[in-house]
N, C-alpha and C positions, 0 to 999 in steps of 0.2 A: 676117537682113536687117538688123536693127537692130543699131547698132554703137556707141551712146552707153553709156558706162560710168560708174557711180557709185562712188565711194568714200566710206563712211561719214565725214561729218565733214569732206569736202574737196571742192572745186569739181568740176563734171563736166569730163571730157575725152574727146576724141576718140580712137578706137582707128584707126589707119592712117588711110587718106583717106576711109573709107566712112561718112560721116554722113548721116542720114535727117532732113530739115528737118522741123519741125512735129510732133516726135515727142511732145511734151507733150499734144498734143490727141487722140492716140490713145487709145482705150478700155482700161483694164487693163493698163497697161505697168508692169512692175517688173522688179527684178533677178532673174535666175535662175542663170545658169551662173557658177561660181566659177572664177576665173583663179588662178594661183600665190600672187597677192598677195591674195587674198580678194574681189576685185571681182567684180562680176556684170554679166552683159550684160543689157541690157532686152529682155525678151520679153513675149508675152502670156502670162497666167497664168490657170488657173481659180479661180473665186471662193473655193474652200477654200484654195487655195496664198496668195492675196492675204490672207487672214484670218491664216493662220499666219505670214505675213512681217509683217503690222501688229503681231501681238502679240510677236514677236521684237524688232522696232524698239523698242516701248514698253519692253521688258525691258531695253534697253541703259541706260534712266535709271537703273535701279538698280545699275549697276556703277560703282565709282570706282576712280582709279588706286591701285595698291598692294593691291588685295583679292586674295584666295584664293578663286577662284571654282569651284564644281562645274559642269562640264559635261555636261549631259545627253546622252540617246541617243533617236533617233528622228526623224521627219521634220519636227516642229516644231522641236525642240532643233537640228537640222541647219541651219536658218535663222538661229537666234541665233549659233550657233558661226561661221558664214560672215559675218555682219554684225559680230561682235565683232573677227574676224581683219581685217576691212577697216576698222575703226574705229581711232582714236588712243588707245583705252584701254590702259592697261598694267597688265595684271593677271598672276597666274599661275593657270593652271587645274588642275583635278583631273578628268581624263576619267573617265566612268562605263563605258566600253567600250572595246575595241580599236579600233572603227570610229570612235568619237568621237576618241581619242587619234591615229589616223592623219590625220583630217580636221585637227583641231587643229595637228597638226605640219606639214602641208602648208600652212597658213596662217601659220606663223611664230609661233603663241601659245606663250608660255612655260609649260611643265608642270612638275608635281611629282607627288609620290605622296600618297595620304591619310595615311600614316604618317609621312612627312617634314612634311607641312602641319599636322597636327593639327587644331585647329578651323578650319573654313571660315567666311568672312564670308557667303558666298551660294550657292545652288545655283539655276541656272535649269535647268528640264527641262519636258518635256511630259507629257501624261496622255492615256490612252485614254478615261477617263470621269472626272467629278467631279460631286459633288453640292453642295447649299447649304450644307453644313457642311465643306466642301473636303475630304472624304473621296475618295480616289482609287482608280482602278485603272489600275495601270501594269504593264509587262511584254510589251506587244505586240511591241516590238523585241527582246525576248528579254534585256533587261540589267537585270531588276528587282532582282537581289541586290545588285549594285554601285550601282545607282540609290539604293536604300533606305539603304544603308550610308553613302553620301556625303552625302544629304539629310539623314540623322539626325546627321551631324557638323557640319551647317551651323547658323549662327545663323538663317537665314532660308531659305526654300524659296519661290521664286516660280515658278507654273507658268503655262506659255504655251499658249494653245489657240485653236482655231477654235470657232465656236459650236456645231458638232455633238457636241463632247464634253460639253456641259452637259446633266444629266440630273436629274430629281427623286429618283430612287432608282438606286443603282448596280446593275448585274447583265446589263444588255443586252449589253455587251461581255463575252466569256468571261473568266472570272478565271483568270490564269496563276499556276501554283504550280510552283516549282522544287524539284526532288527530285533525290537522289543517283542515279547510274546503278545502283549495287549494289542488287538486289533490287526494281528499279523496278516490277515487276508487282505484288509484294507490297504495297509502298508505296501503289500505285493501289487496291489493295483497302481499305487501311486509310483512305485519304483518302474513298473512296467511303462507307465505314462512318461516317465523321465527318460528312460532309455529310448522310447519312440520318438521323443522330442530332439534326442541327439544322434539320430540315425541308427538306432538299434532296434527297430521295429521287427517284431516277430521272432525275436531270439527266445529261445525257450529258458523259463525260470523255473527252477525246481526248489522245494522246500527240503533241506538235507534231511534225510531220514523218512521222509513221506509221512505215512501215517502215525509213525512213531518218531516224531521230530528230535533230531539231535539238539541238545541243550549245552550251551556255553558254560564256562566257569562262572559267568556273570548272569546266567540264567536266561539268556536270549536264544533266538532262533538264527538259523543261517539259510539264506537264499544263494543258490548257485546259479549264476547267470552265463549261458553259453552264448558269448559275444561274436565269437570267431575271430574278429581284429578290432582291437582298440586302438583308434587313431591318435587320440590325445588323451593319455591316461590322467593328466593332472586335470585338465577340465571336467573330465567325467567324474573323477573323484570328489571336486568341488560341487558338483551338480547333485550327484546322489546323496551327499551329505547334508543338502538342503531339504530333502524329503522327511516329512515328520514320521517318525518310527525307526528311521535308519540310525543305528549307533554309529556305525563305521564301515568303511569298505576295506577290501583286502589290496587295494591300490596303494603301494609305498612309493610315493614320488619324491625326489630330493632327499631322501632319508639315508640310503646306503652310500657308503664312502668307497668301498672296495668290495669286489667278489673274488672269491677263490674258487676257480674250478679244478677240481681234482680228476685225475685221470686213473684209469685202472692199473697203469703201471707204476703208480705210487707218486707220480709226480704232480704238480699243481701249477696252474697259471693264474696270474694276477690281473684283473681287469679293473681299471678305473673309469670315471665317466668320461665319455667322449664330449 
């Protein structure tokens, strides 16, 4: 119904002749549907999406012309890529998944590979959970390996989030572990033994996708481990990465430099490591 469109950094303009008068007074109106130019039609959004968008808007302040920027994957990162494409920022992006690559290409964002770029100036990405030390759980979208590689190659990683992702202790969100397909059942047994040895005995481990396993961009499987509470994320990350068949875990420790927590009212709060 609503047809007013915003373009980041540019004045509003009407689409066709269908303009709703007084739309500024309507509650919770923000940009939703992306056009080929990265513009978004104004529609009503649930509070969680308003918060995600607010964090993505604030993250644009970290982006400067000429930067090489890692482009994250997931529902919050998607907001950032859409807003970046609609902005006047002139950057080169390094996508962290085939989905983000397709999205960025559709918005006309210049892209390169990580090998061609070398060191990145900045990565903007979401998280499934983060704690006060800015340890993260990532991988709910299935792109944890490329996300960690790109973030680790960046001078700065800024995480964008809604308030629901902030936790006192990691572990409520199932920990994704990326494993090779060969010998997946054997690797799962070894992962279980490693978890048992570190105090997580009896925690459920699920192969993502079940009988039709989810396959990552790199051709791997993902185990989702329901650990409940992760007392020492860094130590667990190191331990799991010694298991033969494990490619990487969704624990990001000592990588994020700032978290931006968006709010439904459009404001955002910055958190630095404690």
